[in-house]
N, C-alpha and C positions, 0 to 999 in steps of 0.2 A: 598553117602554116598560122593558123588560127590557135594552136595555143604561144602561139612563137608572140604575136602580141599578145597573147593573153601573158602570159611570164614577164615581156615586155613592162604593160601596160602594169602590173607588180609592182617589180623592180621600179618601177619609178612612185609608184606610192610608199615606197618606205622611204626611200631616200629622198620625199616632203614627211613622213610622219619624222623619220634621222635630225633633217633641218629643221625643223620645227624643237621638237626636244634641245634638239643643240640652242636654239634659242632660246629657247623656256630659262633655261639653264644657265648662260651664261649672266642671261637677267634677273634670274635670280643671287649668283654670287656676287655681282653692281649691286644688285639694294640691298644686298647681305652691306656691302666695305662702303654705305652714299649714311644708313642705319648709321654703322659703326661711328664711322665719321661724325655724327651728328651727335652721338652719344657720349661727347670723347668731345665738343665742343659744346654742347650743355652742358653737362658737366663741371668741366671749366669756366663755365660762364657766369653759371649759379651755384658753383663751390659746390657739387652735388657729385655724389658718389654714384657709382653703376646700379647702385643697388638703392638708391633711389627713385631715381632716372628710369627702373623698373615698374616698382612699383606708381609709378605715373602714369606710367603703358601700359600694366592691369588697369589699377582706379581708372583711364578711358575705355579700356575691352569690354568694362562692366559695366557705365554708360552705355556702346554701344549698345552693347547686349540690350539692352533697358531698352529705353528707348527708338534707338534707332541708330544706326552710324549716318546715316545723313540727320538727319534732328539731334545725332549727337558730335553732327562737326562745322554745327552752324554759328556755337558762342563763336565757337577758335573762328570759323572765319569773317564776325563782327569782332573781335579781339583784330585780326589781321586788318581789315578796313582801318577801323578806329589807331589802329595803329601810320598806317600806310596813309590819311589826311592828316595827323597829325603829322609824319615827314612831311609832306608833298609841305605843312603850312608853318614848314619853318623860319622863320627870316635872316639866317646864315647858316653855313654848316653848322657852325663850332657851334651853335642851338640844340641840332639834332645828337 
């Protein structure tokens, strides 16, 4: 009986790892589709092609490699806060 219980524990572990890998694959695919949509939206909004967006991504990656990911996000977070404050202080929807 010990062998049967051990085999079942191994099978349960296998199913656990398979489920975790499946979730990881799903999230990876979802992330790729979201990023693809964002690249299209950024390109359409700013008139930038995929090459320009790629150069921006490479540039931000090098900054993050140099100063660190968290310190590299602080300027973007600051711009986000300024934009949110500006949107919150708009007197009417037309000003937005």
